N, CA and C atoms as a LAMMPS dump frame, in Angstrom:
ITEM: TIMESTEP
0
ITEM: NUMBER OF ATOMS
678
ITEM: BOX BOUNDS ff ff ff
-5.0000000000000000e+02 5.0000000000000000e+02
-5.0000000000000000e+02 5.0000000000000000e+02
-5.0000000000000000e+02 5.0000000000000000e+02
ITEM: ATOMS id mol type element x y z
1 1 1 N 68.2 -155.005 194.251
2 1 2 C 67.12 -155.411 195.148
3 1 3 C 66.191 -156.388 194.452
4 2 1 N 65.61 -157.289 195.248
5 2 2 C 64.632 -158.22 194.705
6 2 3 C 63.315 -157.49 194.475
7 3 1 N 62.415 -158.042 193.637
8 3 2 C 61.095 -157.416 193.43
9 3 3 C 60.349 -157.188 194.741
10 4 1 N 60.467 -158.139 195.68
11 4 2 C 59.787 -157.989 196.966
12 4 3 C 60.366 -156.833 197.771
13 5 1 N 61.7 -156.695 197.738
14 5 2 C 62.335 -155.586 198.45
15 5 3 C 61.942 -154.237 197.853
16 6 1 N 61.87 -154.182 196.523
17 6 2 C 61.447 -152.949 195.862
18 6 3 C 60.017 -152.598 196.237
19 7 1 N 59.154 -153.613 196.261
20 7 2 C 57.755 -153.374 196.621
21 7 3 C 57.664 -152.827 198.041
22 8 1 N 58.403 -153.427 198.963
23 8 2 C 58.372 -152.973 200.35
24 8 3 C 58.908 -151.555 200.493
25 9 1 N 59.876 -151.201 199.647
26 9 2 C 60.479 -149.872 199.713
27 9 3 C 59.506 -148.78 199.281
28 10 1 N 58.69 -149.082 198.262
29 10 2 C 57.85 -148.047 197.665
30 10 3 C 56.353 -148.225 197.9
31 11 1 N 55.966 -149.273 198.59
32 11 2 C 54.551 -149.636 198.699
33 11 3 C 53.682 -148.518 199.26
34 12 1 N 54.232 -147.707 200.158
35 12 2 C 53.408 -146.708 200.833
36 12 3 C 53.764 -145.282 200.419
37 13 1 N 54.429 -145.145 199.287
38 13 2 C 54.811 -143.814 198.811
39 13 3 C 53.728 -143.25 197.898
40 14 1 N 53.134 -142.138 198.314
41 14 2 C 52.091 -141.52 197.49
42 14 3 C 52.665 -140.979 196.19
43 15 1 N 53.915 -140.512 196.22
44 15 2 C 54.52 -139.986 194.999
45 15 3 C 54.783 -141.099 193.983
46 16 1 N 55.147 -142.274 194.463
47 16 2 C 55.351 -143.395 193.546
48 16 3 C 54.025 -143.805 192.913
49 17 1 N 52.964 -143.82 193.702
50 17 2 C 51.651 -144.136 193.148
51 17 3 C 51.228 -143.076 192.124
52 18 1 N 51.558 -141.821 192.412
53 18 2 C 51.235 -140.758 191.456
54 18 3 C 52.047 -140.922 190.176
55 19 1 N 53.294 -141.365 190.314
56 19 2 C 54.124 -141.603 189.135
57 19 3 C 53.502 -142.678 188.249
58 20 1 N 52.99 -143.732 188.853
59 20 2 C 52.317 -144.787 188.091
60 20 3 C 51.115 -144.218 187.354
61 21 1 N 50.341 -143.393 188.032
62 21 2 C 49.157 -142.793 187.4
63 21 3 C 49.552 -141.879 186.236
64 22 1 N 50.652 -141.143 186.412
65 22 2 C 51.119 -140.271 185.326
66 22 3 C 51.543 -141.111 184.118
67 23 1 N 52.224 -142.235 184.375
68 23 2 C 52.632 -143.105 183.281
69 23 3 C 51.414 -143.72 182.587
70 24 1 N 50.443 -144.131 183.366
71 24 2 C 49.233 -144.722 182.775
72 24 3 C 48.492 -143.707 181.917
73 25 1 N 48.484 -142.453 182.334
74 25 2 C 47.812 -141.411 181.543
75 25 3 C 48.478 -141.23 180.191
76 26 1 N 49.805 -141.398 180.152
77 26 2 C 50.532 -141.233 178.893
78 26 3 C 50.238 -142.366 177.904
79 27 1 N 49.753 -143.488 178.398
80 27 2 C 49.438 -144.614 177.509
81 27 3 C 48.273 -144.289 176.579
82 28 1 N 47.496 -143.271 176.921
83 28 2 C 46.36 -142.894 176.076
84 28 3 C 46.767 -141.995 174.914
85 29 1 N 47.99 -141.509 174.932
86 29 2 C 48.449 -140.634 173.846
87 29 3 C 48.765 -141.465 172.595
88 30 1 N 48.606 -140.882 171.418
89 30 2 C 48.882 -141.633 170.192
90 30 3 C 50.363 -141.767 169.867
91 31 1 N 51.196 -140.954 170.527
92 31 2 C 52.627 -140.958 170.234
93 31 3 C 53.416 -141.526 171.406
94 32 1 N 54.669 -141.811 171.184
95 32 2 C 55.568 -142.276 172.243
96 32 3 C 55.964 -141.096 173.128
97 33 1 N 56.025 -141.327 174.418
98 33 2 C 56.421 -140.288 175.378
99 33 3 C 57.783 -140.616 175.974
100 34 1 N 58.609 -139.576 176.114
101 34 2 C 59.928 -139.713 176.726
102 34 3 C 59.937 -138.962 178.05
103 35 1 N 60.198 -139.701 179.128
104 35 2 C 60.209 -139.112 180.463
105 35 3 C 61.628 -139.14 181.009
106 36 1 N 62.105 -138.009 181.496
107 36 2 C 63.405 -137.944 182.121
108 36 3 C 63.265 -137.973 183.634
109 37 1 N 64.005 -138.849 184.287
110 37 2 C 64.041 -138.922 185.751
111 37 3 C 65.445 -138.518 186.196
112 38 1 N 65.542 -137.345 186.779
113 38 2 C 66.822 -136.794 187.175
114 38 3 C 66.942 -136.791 188.702
115 39 1 N 68.152 -136.894 189.166
116 39 2 C 68.442 -136.817 190.597
117 39 3 C 69.937 -136.899 190.77
118 40 1 N 70.417 -136.49 191.924
119 40 2 C 71.844 -136.494 192.168
120 40 3 C 72.402 -137.886 192.42
121 41 1 N 73.719 -138.013 192.495
122 41 2 C 74.334 -139.302 192.822
123 41 3 C 73.813 -139.815 194.162
124 42 1 N 73.391 -141.065 194.199
125 42 2 C 72.909 -141.649 195.437
126 42 3 C 71.477 -141.308 195.791
127 43 1 N 70.785 -140.59 194.909
128 43 2 C 69.411 -140.172 195.22
129 43 3 C 68.416 -141.327 195.155
130 44 1 N 68.772 -142.4 194.444
131 44 2 C 67.873 -143.536 194.315
132 44 3 C 67.11 -143.584 193.01
133 45 1 N 67.534 -142.763 192.04
134 45 2 C 66.784 -142.694 190.781
135 45 3 C 66.826 -144.002 189.994
136 46 1 N 67.96 -144.699 189.996
137 46 2 C 68.048 -145.967 189.268
138 46 3 C 67.123 -147.013 189.874
139 47 1 N 67.1 -147.077 191.199
140 47 2 C 66.236 -148.028 191.89
141 47 3 C 64.773 -147.708 191.642
142 48 1 N 64.428 -146.424 191.694
143 48 2 C 63.047 -146.014 191.446
144 48 3 C 62.634 -146.331 190.013
145 49 1 N 63.507 -146.024 189.053
146 49 2 C 63.194 -146.293 187.651
147 49 3 C 62.971 -147.785 187.426
148 50 1 N 63.786 -148.611 188.057
149 50 2 C 63.634 -150.063 187.94
150 50 3 C 62.278 -150.505 188.478
151 51 1 N 61.897 -149.939 189.621
152 51 2 C 60.604 -150.301 190.211
153 51 3 C 59.439 -149.863 189.315
154 52 1 N 59.487 -148.627 188.834
155 52 2 C 58.404 -148.119 187.992
156 52 3 C 58.258 -148.967 186.73
157 53 1 N 59.384 -149.33 186.139
158 53 2 C 59.351 -150.16 184.94
159 53 3 C 58.739 -151.529 185.237
160 54 1 N 59.158 -152.135 186.351
161 54 2 C 58.653 -153.455 186.713
162 54 3 C 57.163 -153.4 187.045
163 55 1 N 56.76 -152.367 187.766
164 55 2 C 55.336 -152.243 188.129
165 55 3 C 54.474 -152.023 186.889
166 56 1 N 54.94 -151.201 185.971
167 56 2 C 54.18 -150.969 184.743
168 56 3 C 54.149 -152.225 183.875
169 57 1 N 55.196 -153.027 183.93
170 57 2 C 55.197 -154.285 183.178
171 57 3 C 54.118 -155.221 183.709
172 58 1 N 53.879 -155.195 185.01
173 58 2 C 52.805 -155.996 185.588
174 58 3 C 51.436 -155.492 185.142
175 59 1 N 51.279 -154.175 185.142
176 59 2 C 49.979 -153.572 184.846
177 59 3 C 49.713 -153.464 183.35
178 60 1 N 50.745 -153.123 182.581
179 60 2 C 50.601 -152.868 181.144
180 60 3 C 51.819 -153.44 180.427
181 61 1 N 51.83 -154.725 180.166
182 61 2 C 53.021 -155.388 179.601
183 61 3 C 53.496 -154.768 178.29
184 62 1 N 54.815 -154.693 178.151
185 62 2 C 55.485 -154.28 176.908
186 62 3 C 55.236 -152.817 176.524
187 63 1 N 54.851 -151.999 177.488
188 63 2 C 54.542 -150.613 177.168
189 63 3 C 55.572 -149.612 177.678
190 64 1 N 56.378 -150.01 178.65
191 64 2 C 57.342 -149.084 179.255
192 64 3 C 58.737 -149.707 179.243
193 65 1 N 59.71 -148.919 178.809
194 65 2 C 61.11 -149.333 178.836
195 65 3 C 61.894 -148.338 179.685
196 66 1 N 62.713 -148.86 180.58
197 66 2 C 63.556 -148.024 181.433
198 66 3 C 64.986 -148.031 180.906
199 67 1 N 65.548 -146.839 180.687
200 67 2 C 66.907 -146.694 180.178
201 67 3 C 67.714 -145.803 181.119
202 68 1 N 69.03 -145.839 180.955
203 68 2 C 69.917 -144.985 181.737
204 68 3 C 70.892 -144.27 180.808
205 69 1 N 71.306 -143.068 181.211
206 69 2 C 72.326 -142.361 180.433
207 69 3 C 73.727 -142.892 180.736
208 70 1 N 73.854 -143.844 181.685
209 70 2 C 75.18 -144.351 182.062
210 70 3 C 75.914 -145.028 180.909
211 71 1 N 75.171 -145.581 179.965
212 71 2 C 75.795 -146.23 178.823
213 71 3 C 76.542 -145.27 177.913
214 72 1 N 76.414 -143.982 178.191
215 72 2 C 77.091 -142.976 177.372
216 72 3 C 78.316 -142.385 178.066
217 73 1 N 78.784 -143.036 179.154
218 73 2 C 80.12 -142.715 179.656
219 73 3 C 81.124 -142.9 178.51
220 74 1 N 82.075 -142 178.399
221 74 2 C 83.173 -142.271 177.475
222 74 3 C 83.933 -143.498 177.981
223 75 1 N 84.254 -144.462 177.106
224 75 2 C 85.009 -145.639 177.543
225 75 3 C 86.376 -145.252 178.11
226 76 1 N 86.888 -146.107 178.968
227 76 2 C 88.197 -145.841 179.577
228 76 3 C 89.287 -145.705 178.52
229 77 1 N 89.178 -146.499 177.452
230 77 2 C 90.191 -146.42 176.398
231 77 3 C 90.191 -145.045 175.743
232 78 1 N 89.022 -144.439 175.639
233 78 2 C 88.928 -143.082 175.086
234 78 3 C 89.542 -142.07 176.045
235 79 1 N 89.215 -142.193 177.327
236 79 2 C 89.741 -141.251 178.315
237 79 3 C 91.263 -141.286 178.378
238 80 1 N 91.844 -142.473 178.179
239 80 2 C 93.302 -142.614 178.232
240 80 3 C 93.997 -141.778 177.162
241 81 1 N 93.299 -141.481 176.083
242 81 2 C 93.886 -140.744 174.976
243 81 3 C 93.741 -139.231 175.136
244 82 1 N 93.011 -138.785 176.136
245 82 2 C 92.815 -137.355 176.344
246 82 3 C 94.062 -136.721 176.954
247 83 1 N 94.346 -135.465 176.622
248 83 2 C 95.493 -134.772 177.234
249 83 3 C 95.375 -134.672 178.756
250 84 1 N 94.128 -134.582 179.249
251 84 2 C 93.89 -134.482 180.7
252 84 3 C 93.366 -135.815 181.247
253 85 1 N 93.966 -136.929 180.793
254 85 2 C 93.474 -138.264 181.142
255 85 3 C 93.41 -138.488 182.654
256 86 1 N 94.423 -138.036 183.376
257 86 2 C 94.442 -138.247 184.834
258 86 3 C 93.251 -137.557 185.488
259 87 1 N 92.986 -136.335 185.075
260 87 2 C 91.84 -135.603 185.612
261 87 3 C 90.528 -136.275 185.203
262 88 1 N 90.453 -136.734 183.953
263 88 2 C 89.231 -137.355 183.45
264 88 3 C 88.867 -138.604 184.249
265 89 1 N 89.863 -139.412 184.589
266 89 2 C 89.598 -140.605 185.396
267 89 3 C 89.201 -140.224 186.814
268 90 1 N 89.867 -139.209 187.36
269 90 2 C 89.555 -138.784 188.722
270 90 3 C 88.159 -138.184 188.817
271 91 1 N 87.734 -137.524 187.744
272 91 2 C 86.441 -136.843 187.738
273 91 3 C 85.373 -137.617 186.96
274 92 1 N 85.635 -138.874 186.648
275 92 2 C 84.68 -139.639 185.842
276 92 3 C 83.302 -139.614 186.493
277 93 1 N 82.303 -139.273 185.704
278 93 2 C 80.967 -139.045 186.225
279 93 3 C 80.57 -137.584 186.144
280 94 1 N 81.555 -136.705 185.91
281 94 2 C 81.261 -135.294 185.672
282 94 3 C 80.593 -135.143 184.305
283 95 1 N 79.89 -134.05 184.061
284 95 2 C 79.141 -133.9 182.798
285 95 3 C 79.99 -134.099 181.547
286 96 1 N 81.223 -133.618 181.566
287 96 2 C 82.08 -133.666 180.373
288 96 3 C 82.729 -135.031 180.148
289 97 1 N 82.5 -135.99 181.061
290 97 2 C 83.037 -137.343 180.853
291 97 3 C 82.003 -138.28 180.23
292 98 1 N 80.873 -137.721 179.821
293 98 2 C 79.857 -138.456 179.07
294 98 3 C 79.846 -137.981 177.619
295 99 1 N 79.467 -138.864 176.725
296 99 2 C 79.314 -138.511 175.31
297 99 3 C 77.912 -137.945 175.115
298 100 1 N 77.77 -136.674 175.474
299 100 2 C 76.458 -136.029 175.432
300 100 3 C 75.895 -135.974 174.014
301 101 1 N 76.757 -135.775 173.023
302 101 2 C 76.28 -135.698 171.632
303 101 3 C 75.669 -137.023 171.199
304 102 1 N 76.331 -138.131 171.542
305 102 2 C 75.8 -139.447 171.183
306 102 3 C 74.489 -139.718 171.914
307 103 1 N 74.423 -139.311 173.192
308 103 2 C 73.193 -139.492 173.952
309 103 3 C 72.03 -138.757 173.284
310 104 1 N 72.262 -137.512 172.916
311 104 2 C 71.181 -136.72 172.333
312 104 3 C 70.8 -137.236 170.949
313 105 1 N 71.782 -137.64 170.174
314 105 2 C 71.479 -138.202 168.847
315 105 3 C 70.607 -139.446 168.984
316 106 1 N 70.953 -140.309 169.932
317 106 2 C 70.187 -141.541 170.128
318 106 3 C 68.784 -141.237 170.641
319 107 1 N 68.693 -140.278 171.546
320 107 2 C 67.392 -139.915 172.109
321 107 3 C 66.467 -139.348 171.031
322 108 1 N 67.027 -138.598 170.097
323 108 2 C 66.207 -138.03 169.022
324 108 3 C 65.528 -139.1 168.174
325 109 1 N 66.154 -140.267 168.081
326 109 2 C 65.587 -141.315 167.227
327 109 3 C 64.419 -142.043 167.884
328 110 1 N 64.3 -141.931 169.193
329 110 2 C 63.339 -142.767 169.908
330 110 3 C 61.895 -142.505 169.506
331 111 1 N 61.551 -141.247 169.29
332 111 2 C 60.166 -140.939 168.899
333 111 3 C 59.883 -141.399 167.475
334 112 1 N 60.843 -141.139 166.59
335 112 2 C 60.636 -141.458 165.177
336 112 3 C 60.479 -142.959 164.945
337 113 1 N 61.096 -143.77 165.786
338 113 2 C 61.089 -145.218 165.574
339 113 3 C 59.909 -145.92 166.237
340 114 1 N 59.054 -145.156 166.916
341 114 2 C 57.867 -145.758 167.536
342 114 3 C 56.991 -146.41 166.461
343 115 1 N 56.694 -147.674 166.656
344 115 2 C 55.886 -148.506 165.756
345 115 3 C 56.542 -148.72 164.383
346 116 1 N 57.775 -148.268 164.218
347 116 2 C 58.475 -148.445 162.952
348 116 3 C 59.504 -149.576 163.019
349 117 1 N 60.346 -149.55 164.052
350 117 2 C 61.339 -150.606 164.194
351 117 3 C 61.907 -150.61 165.617
352 118 1 N 62.373 -151.787 166.038
353 118 2 C 63.087 -151.887 167.309
354 118 3 C 64.396 -151.109 167.197
355 119 1 N 64.898 -150.667 168.343
356 119 2 C 66.186 -149.99 168.333
357 119 3 C 67 -150.469 169.526
358 120 1 N 68.258 -150.068 169.576
359 120 2 C 69.173 -150.522 170.618
360 120 3 C 69.697 -149.33 171.422
361 121 1 N 70.114 -149.648 172.64
362 121 2 C 70.616 -148.624 173.571
363 121 3 C 71.773 -149.241 174.343
364 122 1 N 72.8 -148.467 174.663
365 122 2 C 73.928 -149.041 175.412
366 122 3 C 73.624 -149.199 176.901
367 123 1 N 74.221 -150.194 177.511
368 123 2 C 74.157 -150.357 178.963
369 123 3 C 75.529 -149.992 179.537
370 124 1 N 75.67 -150.131 180.85
371 124 2 C 76.957 -149.877 181.493
372 124 3 C 77.291 -151.051 182.391
373 125 1 N 78.45 -151.661 182.161
374 125 2 C 78.903 -152.793 182.95
375 125 3 C 79.728 -152.263 184.122
376 126 1 N 79.159 -152.335 185.319
377 126 2 C 79.839 -151.753 186.477
378 126 3 C 81.073 -152.547 186.89
379 127 1 N 81.11 -153.83 186.571
380 127 2 C 82.303 -154.618 186.882
381 127 3 C 83.472 -154.225 185.978
382 128 1 N 83.163 -154.031 184.697
383 128 2 C 84.2 -153.606 183.757
384 128 3 C 84.464 -152.109 183.842
385 129 1 N 83.446 -151.372 184.29
386 129 2 C 83.583 -149.925 184.336
387 129 3 C 83.49 -149.279 182.975
388 130 1 N 82.763 -149.917 182.051
389 130 2 C 82.661 -149.403 180.692
390 130 3 C 81.27 -149.651 180.109
391 131 1 N 80.879 -148.829 179.128
392 131 2 C 79.604 -149.069 178.448
393 131 3 C 79.658 -150.306 177.559
394 132 1 N 78.476 -150.862 177.3
395 132 2 C 78.329 -151.998 176.39
396 132 3 C 77.37 -151.561 175.283
397 133 1 N 77.89 -151.416 174.076
398 133 2 C 77.088 -150.901 172.968
399 133 3 C 75.927 -151.837 172.609
400 134 1 N 74.801 -151.225 172.27
401 134 2 C 73.638 -151.957 171.722
402 134 3 C 73.207 -153.132 172.591
403 135 1 N 73.273 -152.951 173.902
404 135 2 C 72.99 -154.061 174.815
405 135 3 C 71.52 -154.161 175.203
406 136 1 N 70.771 -153.085 175.034
407 136 2 C 69.361 -153.055 175.439
408 136 3 C 68.484 -152.863 174.207
409 137 1 N 67.489 -153.733 174.064
410 137 2 C 66.559 -153.625 172.94
411 137 3 C 65.329 -152.834 173.369
412 138 1 N 64.954 -151.88 172.543
413 138 2 C 63.746 -151.088 172.774
414 138 3 C 62.709 -151.519 171.738
415 139 1 N 61.68 -152.264 172.14
416 139 2 C 60.68 -152.729 171.177
417 139 3 C 59.944 -151.563 170.529
418 140 1 N 59.629 -151.72 169.286
419 140 2 C 58.966 -150.639 168.554
420 140 3 C 57.614 -150.277 169.132
421 141 1 N 56.963 -151.242 169.838
422 141 2 C 55.627 -150.978 170.373
423 141 3 C 55.65 -150.307 171.746
424 142 1 N 56.826 -150.146 172.358
425 142 2 C 56.898 -149.53 173.689
426 142 3 C 56.417 -148.086 173.619
427 143 1 N 55.423 -147.749 174.418
428 143 2 C 54.766 -146.447 174.342
429 143 3 C 55.491 -145.372 175.155
430 144 1 N 56.144 -145.798 176.235
431 144 2 C 56.806 -144.851 177.134
432 144 3 C 58.26 -145.269 177.334
433 145 1 N 59.157 -144.298 177.199
434 145 2 C 60.568 -144.515 177.48
435 145 3 C 60.927 -143.667 178.692
436 146 1 N 61.337 -144.324 179.767
437 146 2 C 61.746 -143.641 180.991
438 146 3 C 63.271 -143.663 181.045
439 147 1 N 63.873 -142.48 180.988
440 147 2 C 65.336 -142.369 180.985
441 147 3 C 65.784 -141.722 182.29
442 148 1 N 66.652 -142.414 183.024
443 148 2 C 67.167 -141.834 184.269
444 148 3 C 68.622 -141.427 184.079
445 149 1 N 68.987 -140.317 184.741
446 149 2 C 70.361 -139.856 184.623
447 149 3 C 70.597 -138.557 185.365
448 150 1 N 71.855 -138.221 185.496
449 150 2 C 72.244 -137.037 186.262
450 150 3 C 71.981 -135.728 185.532
451 151 1 N 72.253 -135.702 184.225
452 151 2 C 72.398 -134.416 183.546
453 151 3 C 71.34 -134.142 182.48
454 152 1 N 70.172 -134.737 182.628
455 152 2 C 69.121 -134.559 181.626
456 152 3 C 68.585 -133.132 181.601
457 153 1 N 68.801 -132.38 182.68
458 153 2 C 68.363 -130.984 182.751
459 153 3 C 69.537 -130.005 182.676
460 154 1 N 70.742 -130.527 182.594
461 154 2 C 71.946 -129.694 182.585
462 154 3 C 72.035 -128.927 181.263
463 155 1 N 72.487 -127.681 181.314
464 155 2 C 72.523 -126.865 180.093
465 155 3 C 73.916 -126.336 179.785
466 156 1 N 74.933 -127.073 180.222
467 156 2 C 76.325 -126.719 179.919
468 156 3 C 77.07 -127.996 179.556
469 157 1 N 78.357 -127.842 179.232
470 157 2 C 79.257 -128.988 179.022
471 157 3 C 78.781 -129.93 177.922
472 158 1 N 78.136 -129.378 176.9
473 158 2 C 77.664 -130.206 175.795
474 158 3 C 76.254 -130.737 175.953
475 159 1 N 75.613 -130.461 177.084
476 159 2 C 74.259 -130.949 177.331
477 159 3 C 73.185 -129.938 176.946
478 160 1 N 73.6 -128.827 176.358
479 160 2 C 72.627 -127.82 175.956
480 160 3 C 71.621 -128.428 174.964
481 161 1 N 70.359 -128.216 175.224
482 161 2 C 69.314 -128.721 174.335
483 161 3 C 68.805 -130.093 174.705
484 162 1 N 69.465 -130.759 175.633
485 162 2 C 69.025 -132.102 176.004
486 162 3 C 67.619 -132.082 176.595
487 163 1 N 67.35 -131.115 177.456
488 163 2 C 66.049 -131.055 178.128
489 163 3 C 64.893 -130.975 177.134
490 164 1 N 65.129 -130.337 176.002
491 164 2 C 64.072 -130.163 175.013
492 164 3 C 63.692 -131.465 174.312
493 165 1 N 64.51 -132.489 174.448
494 165 2 C 64.247 -133.755 173.762
495 165 3 C 63.246 -134.632 174.515
496 166 1 N 62.959 -134.269 175.76
497 166 2 C 62.099 -135.085 176.604
498 166 3 C 60.764 -134.385 176.84
499 167 1 N 59.711 -135.172 176.974
500 167 2 C 58.37 -134.614 177.123
501 167 3 C 58.078 -134.147 178.541
502 168 1 N 58.59 -134.874 179.509
503 168 2 C 58.407 -134.502 180.906
504 168 3 C 59.719 -134.717 181.65
505 169 1 N 59.906 -133.913 182.692
506 169 2 C 61.103 -134.046 183.536
507 169 3 C 60.665 -134.214 184.984
508 170 1 N 61.026 -135.341 185.548
509 170 2 C 60.774 -135.607 186.963
510 170 3 C 62.087 -135.502 187.716
511 171 1 N 62.042 -134.9 188.893
512 171 2 C 63.252 -134.744 189.698
513 171 3 C 63.048 -135.449 191.031
514 172 1 N 63.896 -136.444 191.307
515 172 2 C 63.831 -137.173 192.563
516 172 3 C 64.539 -136.337 193.623
517 173 1 N 63.753 -135.711 194.483
518 173 2 C 64.251 -134.679 195.393
519 173 3 C 64.669 -135.277 196.735
520 174 1 N 65.712 -136.088 196.691
521 174 2 C 66.266 -136.707 197.899
522 174 3 C 67.175 -135.705 198.602
523 175 1 N 67.033 -135.514 199.915
524 175 2 C 67.943 -134.596 200.625
525 175 3 C 69.405 -134.952 200.356
526 176 1 N 70.222 -133.936 200.156
527 176 2 C 71.612 -134.153 199.764
528 176 3 C 72.363 -135.015 200.783
529 177 1 N 72.142 -134.755 202.061
530 177 2 C 72.863 -135.516 203.091
531 177 3 C 72.527 -137 203.012
532 178 1 N 71.244 -137.311 202.785
533 178 2 C 70.815 -138.704 202.678
534 178 3 C 71.404 -139.348 201.426
535 179 1 N 71.382 -138.621 200.313
536 179 2 C 71.933 -139.158 199.064
537 179 3 C 73.427 -139.466 199.212
538 180 1 N 74.158 -138.56 199.859
539 180 2 C 75.598 -138.765 200.052
540 180 3 C 75.85 -139.994 200.91
541 181 1 N 75.056 -140.178 201.951
542 181 2 C 75.245 -141.33 202.827
543 181 3 C 74.913 -142.628 202.092
544 182 1 N 73.861 -142.602 201.279
545 182 2 C 73.52 -143.784 200.481
546 182 3 C 74.628 -144.108 199.495
547 183 1 N 75.218 -143.065 198.927
548 183 2 C 76.318 -143.254 197.981
549 183 3 C 77.541 -143.827 198.693
550 184 1 N 77.809 -143.362 199.891
551 184 2 C 78.937 -143.883 200.656
552 184 3 C 78.76 -145.376 200.93
553 185 1 N 77.568 -145.771 201.298
554 185 2 C 77.298 -147.193 201.548
555 185 3 C 77.506 -148.013 200.269
556 186 1 N 77.117 -147.446 199.141
557 186 2 C 77.309 -148.137 197.86
558 186 3 C 78.795 -148.337 197.569
559 187 1 N 79.596 -147.29 197.794
560 187 2 C 81.041 -147.401 197.569
561 187 3 C 81.675 -148.415 198.522
562 188 1 N 81.21 -148.428 199.757
563 188 2 C 81.75 -149.354 200.743
564 188 3 C 81.472 -150.8 200.339
565 189 1 N 80.277 -151.031 199.823
566 189 2 C 79.898 -152.378 199.401
567 189 3 C 80.624 -152.792 198.128
568 190 1 N 80.721 -151.858 197.176
569 190 2 C 81.295 -152.195 195.868
570 190 3 C 82.809 -152.387 195.928
571 191 1 N 83.49 -151.551 196.701
572 191 2 C 84.949 -151.551 196.663
573 191 3 C 85.616 -151.889 197.996
574 192 1 N 84.822 -152.217 198.985
575 192 2 C 85.402 -152.56 200.273
576 192 3 C 86.008 -151.376 201
577 193 1 N 85.522 -150.165 200.695
578 193 2 C 86.038 -148.967 201.338
579 193 3 C 85.58 -148.9 202.796
580 194 1 N 86.363 -148.216 203.612
581 194 2 C 85.865 -147.762 204.898
582 194 3 C 84.955 -146.56 204.64
583 195 1 N 84.197 -146.16 205.64
584 195 2 C 83.336 -144.985 205.467
585 195 3 C 84.177 -143.747 205.16
586 196 1 N 85.321 -143.632 205.803
587 196 2 C 86.203 -142.487 205.566
588 196 3 C 86.718 -142.473 204.133
589 197 1 N 87.099 -143.63 203.613
590 197 2 C 87.571 -143.712 202.232
591 197 3 C 86.453 -143.375 201.248
592 198 1 N 85.264 -143.864 201.546
593 198 2 C 84.128 -143.59 200.672
594 198 3 C 83.815 -142.097 200.621
595 199 1 N 83.851 -141.449 201.774
596 199 2 C 83.556 -140.022 201.816
597 199 3 C 84.64 -139.212 201.111
598 200 1 N 85.88 -139.667 201.182
599 200 2 C 86.972 -138.977 200.487
600 200 3 C 86.76 -139.039 198.984
601 201 1 N 86.338 -140.2 198.501
602 201 2 C 86.072 -140.339 197.069
603 201 3 C 84.895 -139.458 196.643
604 202 1 N 83.872 -139.414 197.474
605 202 2 C 82.7 -138.605 197.17
606 202 3 C 83.07 -137.129 197.085
607 203 1 N 83.897 -136.66 198.005
608 203 2 C 84.298 -135.259 197.992
609 203 3 C 85.127 -134.921 196.763
610 204 1 N 85.827 -135.893 196.219
611 204 2 C 86.671 -135.68 195.044
612 204 3 C 85.857 -135.434 193.791
613 205 1 N 84.696 -136.09 193.674
614 205 2 C 83.943 -135.997 192.428
615 205 3 C 82.432 -135.948 192.631
616 206 1 N 81.882 -136.937 193.326
617 206 2 C 80.424 -137.077 193.414
618 206 3 C 79.736 -135.871 194.033
619 207 1 N 80.373 -135.281 195.047
620 207 2 C 79.769 -134.126 195.7
621 207 3 C 79.641 -132.949 194.735
622 208 1 N 80.671 -132.736 193.916
623 208 2 C 80.625 -131.673 192.917
624 208 3 C 79.526 -131.939 191.896
625 209 1 N 79.405 -133.207 191.489
626 209 2 C 78.37 -133.568 190.523
627 209 3 C 76.979 -133.364 191.116
628 210 1 N 76.83 -133.671 192.394
629 210 2 C 75.54 -133.49 193.059
630 210 3 C 75.101 -132.033 193.017
631 211 1 N 76.033 -131.129 193.271
632 211 2 C 75.686 -129.705 193.233
633 211 3 C 75.39 -129.243 191.812
634 212 1 N 76.062 -129.83 190.838
635 212 2 C 75.744 -129.515 189.439
636 212 3 C 74.322 -129.936 189.103
637 213 1 N 73.935 -131.115 189.559
638 213 2 C 72.577 -131.599 189.315
639 213 3 C 71.551 -130.697 190.004
640 214 1 N 71.815 -130.344 191.252
641 214 2 C 70.881 -129.491 191.987
642 214 3 C 70.705 -128.125 191.32
643 215 1 N 71.742 -127.653 190.658
644 215 2 C 71.653 -126.351 189.987
645 215 3 C 70.669 -126.371 188.825
646 216 1 N 70.366 -127.568 188.31
647 216 2 C 69.429 -127.676 187.182
648 216 3 C 68.019 -128.055 187.633
649 217 1 N 67.826 -128.181 188.923
650 217 2 C 66.568 -128.679 189.49
651 217 3 C 65.351 -127.86 189.065
652 218 1 N 65.514 -126.569 188.899
653 218 2 C 64.374 -125.698 188.589
654 218 3 C 63.744 -126.005 187.232
655 219 1 N 64.45 -126.759 186.392
656 219 2 C 63.911 -127.093 185.081
657 219 3 C 62.936 -128.257 185.085
658 220 1 N 62.746 -128.882 186.238
659 220 2 C 61.875 -130.051 186.319
660 220 3 C 60.402 -129.654 186.305
661 221 1 N 59.566 -130.562 185.796
662 221 2 C 58.119 -130.358 185.796
663 221 3 C 57.477 -130.844 187.088
664 222 1 N 58.141 -131.815 187.738
665 222 2 C 57.555 -132.424 188.93
666 222 3 C 58.673 -132.882 189.852
667 223 1 N 58.529 -132.567 191.127
668 223 2 C 59.473 -133.01 192.133
669 223 3 C 58.813 -134.116 192.954
670 224 1 N 59.484 -135.236 193.092
671 224 2 C 58.921 -136.311 193.891
672 224 3 C 59.917 -136.784 194.929
673 225 1 N 59.375 -137.329 196.004
674 225 2 C 60.184 -137.916 197.064
675 225 3 C 59.675 -139.329 197.326
676 226 1 N 60.525 -140.177 197.848
677 226 2 C 60.122 -141.55 198.154
678 226 3 C 60.624 -141.93 199.547
């Protein structure tokens, strides 16, 4: 979405305005703050995180960086070597298809490197379907790191202890039916699917992941809607 489209989408959301105020309050702290934004597939968390980052850049330049856990998908070349490779590709996006250990190791460094040195974070190339190592620079002076992802509150499949690495947990509480429909539209646009094909793909993997995310919802500090 363009900046204007994002503004129109969130301009009248009281929860988005409250999110900005919460981020501004964290700027007064002497240490770096790590905020987790969790939500199910299709909930809109990536779009919201992008907007919050852009809005904070307008208000407080160079203070907020938005990251995603998507860069920690296991690469396709790695999945091909697994004994259950066929299942891994079919279920890609499930908790166990991410390198949770690498994600947590990288997240642990973020606080220590505040005002000490810049660091790097992987991105995810949706055209290639693979992560890109060290693609995002995190300036040492950035006061707030906003990380969006599915499993930041999950406590199984190698994600145990992840929640403890973040200072606050926000949960984007989009109704499941709406999130699924938004996800279907995304699949239709990205791959030229019919609605029926998109829903079949969602039932194969995304729907299961959505319920996994919802099961961790109680661990959030704040629930917001947009």
